[in-house]
C-alpha positions as CSV (number, residue, x, y, z in Angstrom):
1,M,-58.8,-19.0,-41.3
2,K,-55.3,-18.1,-40.5
3,K,-55.0,-14.9,-38.4
4,R,-53.1,-12.0,-39.9
5,A,-51.0,-9.2,-38.5
6,L,-49.9,-6.0,-40.3
7,L,-46.6,-4.6,-39.1
8,S,-45.3,-1.2,-40.3
9,V,-43.2,0.8,-37.9
10,S,-40.6,3.6,-38.0
11,D,-39.5,2.6,-34.5
12,K,-38.0,-0.8,-34.9
13,S,-37.3,-1.4,-31.2
14,G,-38.7,-4.8,-30.2
15,I,-40.5,-5.4,-33.5
16,L,-38.4,-8.4,-34.6
17,E,-39.1,-10.2,-31.3
18,F,-42.8,-9.3,-31.5
19,A,-43.0,-10.5,-35.2
20,K,-41.2,-13.8,-34.4
21,A,-43.6,-14.4,-31.5
22,L,-46.7,-13.8,-33.7
23,E,-45.2,-16.1,-36.3
24,S,-44.8,-18.9,-33.8
25,L,-48.4,-18.4,-32.8
26,G,-49.5,-19.1,-36.4
27,Y,-50.0,-15.5,-37.7
28,E,-49.4,-14.5,-41.3
29,L,-47.4,-11.3,-41.3
30,L,-48.0,-8.4,-43.7
31,S,-45.6,-5.5,-44.0
32,T,-44.2,-2.7,-46.0
33,G,-40.9,-1.0,-46.9
34,G,-38.2,-0.9,-44.2
35,T,-40.1,-3.0,-41.7
36,M,-40.6,-5.8,-44.2
37,K,-36.9,-5.7,-45.1
38,H,-35.9,-5.7,-41.5
39,L,-38.0,-8.8,-40.8
40,A,-37.1,-10.7,-43.9
41,D,-33.4,-10.0,-43.4
42,N,-33.8,-11.7,-40.0
43,G,-35.5,-14.8,-41.2
44,V,-39.1,-13.9,-40.6
45,A,-41.6,-15.0,-43.3
46,V,-43.4,-11.8,-44.4
47,T,-45.9,-10.9,-47.1
48,A,-45.6,-7.6,-48.9
49,V,-48.7,-5.4,-48.7
50,D,-48.6,-4.9,-52.5
51,E,-49.1,-8.7,-52.9
52,V,-52.3,-8.4,-50.9
53,T,-53.6,-5.3,-52.7
54,G,-52.5,-6.4,-56.1
55,F,-51.3,-2.8,-56.6
56,P,-47.7,-1.5,-56.3
57,E,-46.6,1.3,-54.1
58,I,-46.8,4.5,-56.1
59,M,-45.9,8.2,-55.8
60,E,-42.7,7.6,-53.8
61,G,-44.6,5.4,-51.3
62,R,-47.3,8.0,-50.6
63,V,-49.9,5.5,-51.7
64,K,-49.4,1.8,-50.6
65,T,-51.9,0.8,-47.8
66,L,-54.8,3.0,-48.9
67,N,-56.7,0.2,-50.5
68,P,-59.9,-1.8,-49.9
69,M,-58.0,-5.0,-49.5
70,I,-56.3,-3.5,-46.4
71,H,-59.0,-1.3,-45.0
72,G,-61.7,-3.8,-45.7
73,G,-59.7,-6.2,-43.6
74,L,-59.3,-3.6,-40.8
75,L,-62.9,-2.4,-40.7
76,A,-64.9,-5.5,-41.3
77,K,-67.3,-6.6,-38.5
78,Q,-66.1,-10.2,-38.3
79,D,-69.4,-11.5,-37.0
80,N,-71.7,-9.5,-39.4
81,P,-73.1,-11.8,-42.2
82,S,-73.3,-8.9,-44.7
83,H,-69.6,-7.9,-44.1
84,I,-68.5,-11.5,-44.3
85,A,-70.4,-11.9,-47.6
86,Q,-68.8,-8.8,-49.0
87,M,-65.3,-9.9,-47.9
88,E,-65.8,-13.2,-49.7
89,E,-67.1,-11.5,-52.8
90,H,-64.1,-9.3,-53.1
91,G,-61.4,-11.7,-51.7
92,I,-60.8,-9.6,-48.6
93,Q,-59.3,-11.3,-45.5
94,P,-59.6,-9.8,-42.0
95,I,-56.6,-8.4,-40.3
96,D,-56.5,-9.2,-36.6
97,V,-53.5,-7.3,-35.2
98,V,-52.1,-4.0,-36.5
99,C,-48.8,-2.6,-35.3
100,V,-48.1,0.8,-36.8
101,N,-46.2,3.9,-35.7
102,L,-45.9,7.0,-37.8
103,Y,-43.4,9.0,-39.8
104,P,-41.2,11.0,-37.4
105,F,-42.9,14.4,-37.9
106,K,-42.0,15.8,-34.5
107,E,-38.4,14.8,-34.8
108,T,-38.3,16.3,-38.3
109,I,-39.6,19.7,-37.4
110,S,-37.4,19.9,-34.3
111,K,-34.3,20.1,-36.5
112,P,-33.0,23.7,-36.8
113,D,-32.4,23.4,-40.5
114,V,-35.7,21.7,-41.4
115,T,-37.3,22.7,-44.7
116,N,-41.0,22.9,-45.4
117,D,-40.7,20.2,-48.0
118,D,-39.0,17.9,-45.4
119,A,-41.8,18.6,-42.9
120,I,-44.5,17.9,-45.5
121,E,-43.0,14.6,-46.6
122,N,-43.0,13.5,-43.0
123,I,-46.7,13.9,-42.6
124,D,-48.0,10.3,-42.5
125,I,-51.3,9.6,-44.2
126,G,-51.5,5.8,-44.6
127,G,-50.3,5.1,-41.0
128,P,-53.0,7.3,-39.3
129,A,-55.6,5.9,-41.6
130,M,-54.8,2.3,-40.6
131,L,-54.5,3.2,-37.0
132,R,-57.8,5.0,-36.9
133,A,-59.6,2.2,-38.8
134,S,-58.2,-0.4,-36.5
135,A,-59.0,1.6,-33.4
136,K,-62.6,2.2,-34.6
137,N,-63.0,-1.5,-35.1
138,H,-61.3,-2.5,-31.8
139,A,-64.2,-4.9,-31.1
140,Y,-62.3,-7.2,-33.5
141,V,-58.9,-5.7,-34.1
142,T,-55.9,-5.3,-31.7
143,V,-54.1,-2.2,-32.6
144,I,-50.7,-1.2,-31.2
145,V,-48.9,2.1,-31.5
146,D,-46.4,1.7,-28.7
147,A,-43.7,-1.0,-28.3
148,A,-44.4,-1.0,-24.5
149,D,-47.6,-2.9,-25.3
150,Y,-46.1,-5.8,-27.2
151,D,-45.6,-8.0,-24.1
152,Q,-49.2,-7.7,-22.8
153,V,-50.7,-8.4,-26.3
154,L,-48.5,-11.5,-26.7
155,S,-49.3,-12.7,-23.2
156,E,-53.0,-12.5,-23.8
157,I,-52.9,-14.1,-27.2
158,K,-50.9,-17.0,-25.8
159,A,-53.3,-17.4,-22.8
160,G,-56.6,-17.1,-24.6
161,G,-56.0,-17.0,-28.4
162,K,-56.8,-13.3,-28.6
163,T,-56.6,-10.1,-26.5
164,T,-59.4,-9.1,-24.2
165,L,-62.0,-6.4,-25.2
166,E,-60.7,-4.4,-22.2
167,T,-57.2,-4.4,-23.6
168,R,-58.3,-3.7,-27.2
169,R,-60.4,-0.7,-25.9
170,R,-57.4,0.6,-23.9
171,L,-55.1,0.3,-26.9
172,A,-57.7,2.0,-29.2
173,A,-58.0,5.0,-26.9
174,K,-54.2,5.2,-26.9
175,V,-54.2,5.2,-30.7
176,F,-56.7,8.0,-30.9
177,R,-54.6,10.0,-28.4
178,H,-51.6,9.3,-30.5
179,T,-53.1,10.4,-33.8
180,A,-54.7,13.4,-32.2
181,A,-51.3,14.5,-30.8
182,Y,-49.7,13.9,-34.2
183,D,-52.4,16.0,-36.0
184,A,-52.0,18.7,-33.4
185,L,-48.3,19.1,-34.1
186,I,-49.0,19.2,-37.9
187,A,-51.8,21.8,-37.4
188,G,-49.5,23.9,-35.2
189,F,-46.6,23.7,-37.7
190,L,-48.8,24.8,-40.6
191,T,-50.6,27.4,-38.6
192,D,-47.2,29.0,-37.6
193,L,-46.3,29.1,-41.3
194,T,-49.5,31.1,-42.0
195,G,-48.8,33.5,-39.2
196,E,-52.2,33.1,-37.6
197,E,-52.0,33.7,-33.9
198,F,-55.6,33.1,-32.8
199,P,-57.2,30.7,-35.4
200,E,-60.8,29.6,-35.2
201,Q,-59.8,26.4,-33.6
202,I,-56.6,25.5,-31.7
203,T,-55.4,22.1,-30.4
204,Y,-52.3,21.6,-28.3
205,T,-50.8,18.3,-27.3
206,Y,-48.9,17.5,-24.2
207,E,-46.8,14.5,-23.1
208,L,-46.9,13.1,-19.6
209,K,-43.6,14.1,-17.9
210,Q,-44.4,12.7,-14.5
211,P,-47.4,11.8,-12.2
212,L,-47.4,13.9,-9.0
213,R,-48.1,12.7,-5.5
214,Y,-50.8,15.3,-5.2
215,G,-51.8,18.8,-6.4
216,E,-51.8,22.1,-4.6
217,N,-53.2,20.2,-1.6
218,P,-53.0,16.5,-0.6
219,H,-56.6,15.7,-1.4
220,Q,-56.1,16.8,-5.1
221,K,-54.8,14.4,-7.7
222,A,-52.3,15.9,-10.2
223,A,-49.8,15.2,-13.0
224,F,-47.2,17.2,-14.9
225,Y,-47.3,17.4,-18.7
226,S,-44.7,19.0,-21.1
227,R,-45.4,20.5,-24.4
228,P,-43.5,18.8,-27.3
229,L,-40.9,21.2,-28.9
230,G,-41.4,23.6,-26.0
231,S,-38.7,26.0,-24.9
232,D,-35.6,24.5,-23.2
233,F,-35.6,27.5,-21.0
234,S,-38.4,26.2,-18.9
235,I,-39.2,24.0,-16.0
236,A,-40.8,21.4,-18.4
237,Y,-37.3,20.7,-19.9
238,A,-35.2,21.0,-16.7
239,E,-32.9,18.2,-15.8
240,Q,-33.0,17.2,-12.1
241,L,-29.6,16.3,-10.7
242,H,-30.6,15.6,-7.1
243,G,-33.4,15.5,-4.6
244,K,-36.9,14.5,-4.0
245,E,-39.5,14.4,-6.8
246,L,-40.9,17.8,-7.7
247,S,-44.4,18.6,-6.4
248,Y,-47.2,20.5,-8.0
249,N,-46.4,23.7,-6.0
250,N,-42.6,23.2,-6.6
251,I,-43.3,23.3,-10.4
252,Q,-45.5,26.4,-10.2
253,D,-42.9,28.3,-8.0
254,A,-40.0,27.1,-10.2
255,N,-41.7,28.3,-13.3
256,A,-42.3,31.7,-11.7
257,A,-38.6,31.9,-10.7
258,I,-37.5,31.0,-14.2
259,Q,-39.7,33.7,-15.7
260,I,-38.1,36.4,-13.5
261,I,-34.5,35.2,-14.0
262,K,-35.0,35.6,-17.8
263,E,-35.1,39.4,-17.2
264,F,-31.4,39.7,-16.3
265,D,-28.2,39.6,-18.3
266,K,-26.0,40.5,-15.2
267,A,-25.4,37.9,-12.6
268,A,-28.7,37.6,-10.8
269,A,-30.4,35.5,-8.2
270,V,-34.2,35.2,-7.6
271,A,-35.9,33.8,-4.6
272,V,-39.6,32.9,-4.9
273,K,-42.3,31.9,-2.5
274,H,-45.9,31.2,-3.5
275,M,-45.1,32.3,-7.1
276,N,-44.0,35.8,-6.0
277,P,-40.5,37.0,-5.7
278,C,-39.4,37.5,-2.1
279,G,-35.9,38.6,-3.0
280,V,-34.0,39.5,-6.2
281,G,-30.3,40.5,-6.3
282,I,-27.8,41.4,-9.0
283,G,-24.0,41.6,-8.6
284,E,-20.6,41.2,-10.2
285,T,-20.6,37.5,-9.3
286,I,-23.4,35.0,-8.6
287,F,-22.2,34.8,-5.0
288,D,-22.7,38.6,-4.7
289,A,-26.1,38.3,-6.4
290,F,-27.3,35.6,-4.1
291,N,-26.2,37.4,-1.0
292,K,-28.3,40.4,-2.2
293,A,-31.3,38.2,-2.8
294,Y,-30.9,36.7,0.6
295,E,-30.5,40.0,2.4
296,A,-33.7,41.3,0.6
297,D,-35.8,39.1,2.8
298,P,-34.0,36.5,4.9
299,T,-37.3,35.4,6.6
300,S,-39.4,34.6,3.5
301,I,-36.6,32.9,1.6
302,F,-36.9,30.0,4.1
303,G,-38.4,27.0,2.1
304,G,-38.1,29.0,-1.1
305,I,-37.1,28.3,-4.7
306,I,-33.9,29.9,-6.0
307,A,-33.0,30.6,-9.6
308,L,-29.5,31.8,-10.6
309,N,-28.3,32.7,-14.1
310,R,-24.7,31.7,-13.6
311,E,-23.0,28.4,-12.8
312,V,-23.1,27.7,-9.0
313,D,-19.6,27.6,-7.6
314,A,-18.5,26.1,-4.3
315,A,-18.7,29.4,-2.3
316,T,-22.2,30.1,-3.5
317,A,-23.1,26.4,-2.7
318,E,-21.9,26.8,0.8
319,K,-24.1,29.8,1.3
320,L,-27.1,28.1,-0.2
321,S,-26.6,25.0,1.9
322,G,-26.9,27.0,5.1
323,I,-30.6,27.8,4.3
324,F,-33.6,25.5,4.0
325,L,-34.5,25.6,0.3
326,E,-36.8,23.5,-1.8
327,I,-35.2,23.9,-5.2
328,I,-32.1,25.5,-6.7
329,I,-32.2,26.2,-10.5
330,A,-29.1,27.2,-12.5
331,P,-27.5,26.6,-15.9
332,S,-24.9,24.4,-14.2
333,F,-23.2,23.4,-10.9
334,T,-19.5,22.8,-10.4
335,S,-18.6,19.4,-9.1
336,E,-17.6,21.0,-5.8
337,A,-21.0,22.7,-5.6
338,V,-22.7,19.4,-6.3
339,E,-20.7,17.8,-3.5
340,V,-21.7,20.5,-1.0
341,L,-25.4,20.6,-1.9
342,T,-26.0,16.9,-2.3
343,K,-25.2,16.4,1.4
344,K,-28.8,17.6,1.8
345,K,-30.9,14.6,0.8
346,N,-34.1,16.3,-0.2
347,I,-33.0,19.6,-1.9
348,R,-33.8,19.5,-5.6
349,L,-31.0,20.7,-8.0
350,L,-32.2,21.5,-11.5
351,T,-30.3,22.7,-14.5
352,I,-32.0,24.4,-17.5
353,S,-30.7,25.8,-20.8
354,F,-30.5,29.6,-20.7
355,D,-30.7,29.7,-24.5
356,Q,-33.5,32.2,-25.3
357,N,-33.3,31.8,-29.1
358,K,-36.7,30.0,-29.4
359,K,-39.8,32.0,-30.1
360,D,-41.9,32.6,-27.0
361,Q,-45.0,30.5,-27.1
362,L,-48.4,31.9,-26.2
363,N,-49.3,31.8,-22.5
364,T,-52.3,29.7,-21.7
365,V,-54.4,29.6,-18.5
366,S,-57.3,27.3,-18.0
367,V,-60.6,28.6,-16.7
368,E,-63.8,26.7,-16.1
369,G,-65.0,25.6,-19.5
370,G,-62.3,27.3,-21.5
371,L,-58.8,28.5,-22.1
372,L,-57.3,32.0,-22.1
373,M,-54.4,32.7,-24.4
374,Q,-52.1,35.7,-24.7
375,E,-48.7,36.7,-25.8
376,P,-46.0,36.6,-23.0
377,D,-45.4,40.0,-21.4
378,A,-42.0,40.5,-22.9
379,H,-42.1,44.3,-22.7
380,G,-39.1,45.5,-20.8
381,F,-37.5,48.8,-19.8
382,A,-35.7,49.1,-23.2
383,D,-39.2,49.0,-24.9
384,A,-40.8,51.6,-22.7
385,D,-41.8,55.0,-23.8
386,I,-39.9,56.7,-21.0
387,R,-41.1,60.2,-19.8
388,I,-39.8,62.0,-16.8
389,A,-43.0,63.5,-15.4
390,T,-41.6,65.5,-12.5
391,D,-39.2,68.5,-12.2
392,R,-36.2,66.5,-11.0
393,E,-34.4,64.0,-13.2
394,P,-33.2,60.7,-11.7
395,T,-29.6,60.2,-10.7
396,E,-27.7,57.3,-12.3
397,A,-28.2,55.2,-9.2
398,E,-32.0,55.9,-9.2
399,W,-32.2,54.9,-12.9
400,E,-30.6,51.6,-12.1
401,A,-32.9,51.1,-9.1
402,M,-36.0,51.8,-11.2
403,K,-34.8,49.5,-14.0
404,L,-34.5,46.7,-11.5
405,G,-37.8,47.5,-9.9
406,W,-39.5,47.6,-13.3
407,A,-38.0,44.2,-14.3
408,V,-39.3,42.6,-11.1
409,V,-42.7,44.2,-10.6
410,K,-44.3,42.7,-13.7
411,H,-43.7,39.3,-12.2
412,V,-45.5,40.1,-8.9
413,K,-49.2,39.5,-8.5
414,S,-51.3,42.6,-8.9
415,N,-51.8,45.0,-7.3
416,A,-48.0,45.1,-7.1
417,I,-45.4,47.4,-5.6
418,V,-41.7,46.7,-5.4
419,V,-39.1,48.8,-3.6
420,T,-35.5,48.5,-4.8
421,D,-32.1,50.0,-4.6
422,D,-29.7,49.6,-7.6
423,H,-28.7,46.0,-6.6
424,M,-31.6,44.3,-4.8
425,T,-35.3,44.3,-3.9
426,L,-36.0,45.8,-0.5
427,G,-39.7,45.2,-0.2
428,V,-42.5,43.5,-2.2
429,G,-46.2,44.1,-1.9
430,A,-48.2,41.5,-3.8
431,G,-51.7,40.7,-4.7
432,Q,-53.5,43.4,-2.8
433,M,-57.0,44.8,-3.5
434,N,-55.8,48.4,-3.5
435,R,-52.5,50.0,-4.6
436,V,-51.7,51.9,-1.5
437,G,-52.2,48.7,0.5
438,A,-49.5,47.0,-1.7
439,A,-47.3,50.0,-1.2
440,N,-47.6,49.9,2.6
441,I,-46.6,46.3,2.7
442,A,-43.6,46.9,0.5
443,L,-42.5,50.0,2.4
444,T,-43.0,48.4,5.8
445,Q,-40.8,45.5,4.7
446,A,-38.2,47.8,3.3
447,G,-38.2,49.8,6.6
448,E,-35.2,52.1,6.9
449,R,-33.8,50.8,3.7
450,A,-36.5,52.7,1.8
451,K,-34.7,55.9,2.4
452,G,-33.2,56.9,-1.0
453,A,-34.7,53.8,-2.7
454,A,-37.0,53.5,-5.7
455,L,-40.6,52.3,-5.9
456,A,-42.0,50.5,-8.9
457,S,-45.7,50.1,-9.5
458,D,-47.3,47.7,-12.1
459,A,-50.1,50.1,-12.8
460,F,-50.9,53.8,-12.5
461,F,-51.8,55.5,-9.2
462,P,-55.5,56.3,-9.1
463,M,-54.8,59.0,-6.5
464,D,-51.8,60.5,-4.9
465,D,-51.9,58.5,-1.6
466,T,-49.2,56.0,-2.8
467,V,-46.8,58.9,-3.5
468,E,-47.6,60.3,-0.1
469,A,-46.8,56.9,1.6
470,A,-43.6,56.6,-0.5
471,A,-42.4,60.1,0.4
472,K,-42.9,59.5,4.1
473,A,-40.9,56.3,3.9
474,G,-38.0,58.1,2.2
475,I,-38.5,57.0,-1.4
476,T,-36.7,59.3,-3.8
477,A,-37.7,57.8,-7.2
478,I,-40.8,56.2,-8.6
479,I,-41.5,54.3,-11.8
480,Q,-45.0,53.6,-13.0
481,P,-47.0,53.4,-16.2
482,G,-49.0,56.7,-15.8
483,G,-52.3,57.1,-17.5
484,S,-54.6,58.0,-14.6
485,V,-57.0,60.9,-14.9
486,K,-55.4,62.0,-11.7
487,D,-51.8,61.8,-12.8
488,E,-51.3,65.5,-12.2
489,D,-52.1,65.0,-8.5
490,S,-49.4,62.4,-8.2
491,I,-46.9,64.5,-10.2
492,K,-47.6,67.5,-7.9
493,K,-47.2,65.4,-4.8
494,A,-43.9,64.0,-6.1
495,N,-42.6,67.5,-6.9
496,D,-43.7,68.7,-3.4
497,Y,-41.4,66.0,-1.9
498,G,-38.6,66.3,-4.5
499,I,-39.3,62.8,-5.8
500,T,-38.4,62.0,-9.4
501,M,-41.1,60.1,-11.1
502,V,-40.9,58.3,-14.5
503,F,-43.8,57.2,-16.6
504,T,-43.3,54.1,-18.9
505,G,-46.7,54.1,-20.8
506,V,-47.0,50.4,-20.2
507,R,-49.1,48.5,-17.6
508,H,-47.8,45.1,-16.2
509,F,-50.9,43.5,-14.5
510,K,-50.3,39.9,-13.4
511,H,-53.4,38.0,-12.3
């Protein structure tokens, strides 16, 4: 019996050559719609699916391959006497090769002006049904969903008359990954329409962006996946202009830097080490901002990741090139800046879109056996329920210093304390098991610069010892959530030292 292949693709790349090769190997070709026209127009003999089914396409093409003459040919066990008898009884012929890809649902919903009707019409039904049927029956059927697999399939058919079971199983697994990802996008789109944030089941799909040499440590395997239709304002959608391939730790640190730089409208620079900021500066120009970030901690910035929210010019590039840095992230680089920085072979230069118009996606963190999900911590100073808890009100400079500290401290691992003036961080205490310990680290780092500076805390003070330490270091302003049963002790201590203290009513734990 002559072998048959069913070809129906939205992506026409390589399909003509593939079809001609199958035809030369003696295959009868079945097809539908645009694929059939494309093949026929190029001299390939092709049979319309409706000739096989004896039934026309109906309902604007919604129903064409959903027919026993097709699915019987896909699902039949070709060495099962009962199946063979039923095929003969009903005039069903087996289909040996299936090449299908699906309506462009992802591309459709990525359009800014997409309508719900357009999205719904681009939900493929017949395609996934054929793919799943063929993949289930991969003991007999070779199923292809990716043009990259055409050559191997042809090579094996030419060599042995059919593909190997190993290849068919690999392709079947690829098909089920493909249809699962497709369904996940559809489910996500419809769930968003309903407004359900935490439905009873949730499925995300991710696409391999790049394999990584290793994970956090050299003995750990790793890869980087990006979420389809994710925010352009992210490391997953960054464009690398220069430098070595990103590592697992680079990606983690770059993500942390990007999350912090999102906080600022003024020209700002952020330096990150081990996912914590080691220096943040703001200024009239990006050059000024970076100088402030560098001055904040010139020791820790060594080997760090830098994010800047303005184009990098030649002067800033010259300053950056004088320091050993892993990554520089910016919206753009001038040609002069690129010329300066690319003299360093290994430094990674990344550009990202600073367009924040897209809705923030839920944050996800994997735990053993599960997944934690939450809204992003988008609460800023403008959203806070500000209350001046002490007798003295802040000066204008203290307000600016507290705003800066409050923007940064929520991105520091808890327990977190950040000391700032009105242009830069001066000390960062991160990830400590008690709050006064975090304060002591930040104040020690700030040193003499703590005099007249502000202190920001991600959570309330359980006792007045942090205020005492701040006062002895010369801090004059404190911003914290408040809410401790011992708030009055901290307020009294602040008043005793003439410190102004502001409560925000919002905690910023980061674990």
